[in-house]
C-alpha positions as CSV (number, residue, x, y, z in Angstrom):
1,X,15.9,7.5,1.7
2,X,19.1,8.0,-0.2
3,X,19.6,11.6,-1.5
4,X,19.2,11.9,-5.2
5,X,17.4,8.5,-5.5
6,X,13.7,8.7,-6.2
7,X,12.8,5.0,-6.2
8,X,11.7,3.5,-2.9
9,X,14.4,1.7,-1.0
10,X,12.8,-1.7,-0.4
11,X,12.7,-3.1,3.1
12,X,11.7,-6.6,4.0
13,X,9.1,-6.9,6.7
14,X,7.9,-10.0,8.5
15,X,4.7,-11.9,8.6
16,X,1.4,-10.3,7.7
17,X,2.9,-6.9,6.9
18,X,5.1,-8.4,4.2
19,X,2.2,-10.4,2.8
20,X,0.1,-7.2,2.6
21,X,2.9,-5.4,0.7
22,X,3.4,-8.3,-1.6
23,X,-0.4,-8.3,-2.3
24,X,-0.3,-4.6,-3.1
25,X,2.7,-5.0,-5.4
26,X,0.9,-7.8,-7.2
27,X,-1.9,-5.5,-8.2
28,X,-4.5,-6.5,-5.7
29,X,-6.6,-4.1,-3.7
30,X,-6.4,-4.1,0.1
31,X,-9.8,-3.6,1.8
32,X,-9.3,-1.7,5.1
33,X,-12.1,-3.6,6.7
34,X,-10.4,-7.0,6.3
35,X,-7.6,-6.1,8.8
36,X,-7.6,-3.2,11.2
37,X,-3.8,-2.8,10.8
38,X,-3.9,-2.1,7.1
39,X,-4.4,1.6,7.6
40,X,-1.4,1.8,9.9
41,X,0.8,-0.2,7.6
42,X,-0.2,1.8,4.5
43,X,0.7,5.0,6.3
44,X,4.1,3.5,7.2
45,X,4.7,2.3,3.6
46,X,3.9,5.7,2.2
47,X,5.7,7.8,4.8
48,X,8.8,5.8,5.7
49,X,9.3,3.8,2.5
50,X,7.9,6.3,0.0
51,X,5.8,3.7,-1.8
52,X,3.3,5.1,-4.3
53,X,0.1,3.7,-2.7
54,X,-3.2,5.4,-3.5
55,X,-6.5,5.3,-1.5
56,X,-10.0,5.1,-2.8
57,X,-13.5,4.2,-1.5
58,X,-13.9,0.5,-1.4
59,X,-16.9,-1.0,-3.3
60,X,-16.3,-4.7,-2.3
61,X,-19.9,-5.1,-1.1
62,X,-18.9,-7.2,1.9
63,X,-19.5,-4.5,4.5
64,X,-22.3,-1.9,4.9
65,X,-20.1,0.8,6.3
66,X,-18.1,3.1,4.1
67,X,-14.4,2.1,4.1
68,X,-11.2,2.5,2.1
69,X,-9.3,0.4,-0.3
70,X,-5.6,0.8,-1.1
71,X,-3.7,0.0,-4.3
72,X,-0.1,0.2,-5.4
73,X,0.3,2.8,-8.2
74,X,3.0,1.1,-10.3
75,X,2.8,3.8,-13.0
76,X,4.0,6.4,-10.5
77,X,7.0,4.2,-9.6
78,X,7.8,3.5,-13.2
79,X,7.5,7.2,-14.1
80,X,9.7,8.3,-11.2
81,X,12.3,5.6,-11.7
């Protein structure tokens, strides 16, 4: 991260990781049960890239177990920009 710059520095990823990030930025929710790597990728997006991604309990109805959903909080990026 560049000192004095609060917006995330965008980094291009490859394959499914980039598709997941594009899906988040488009406003869609990512269900953690759809791909076991989502949790790891979201952690990296938040920690390394400083993206404003929030977590909530998923209510998709596809799975009986409790699981998480992730969404891109564009308002935080807009406010911090």
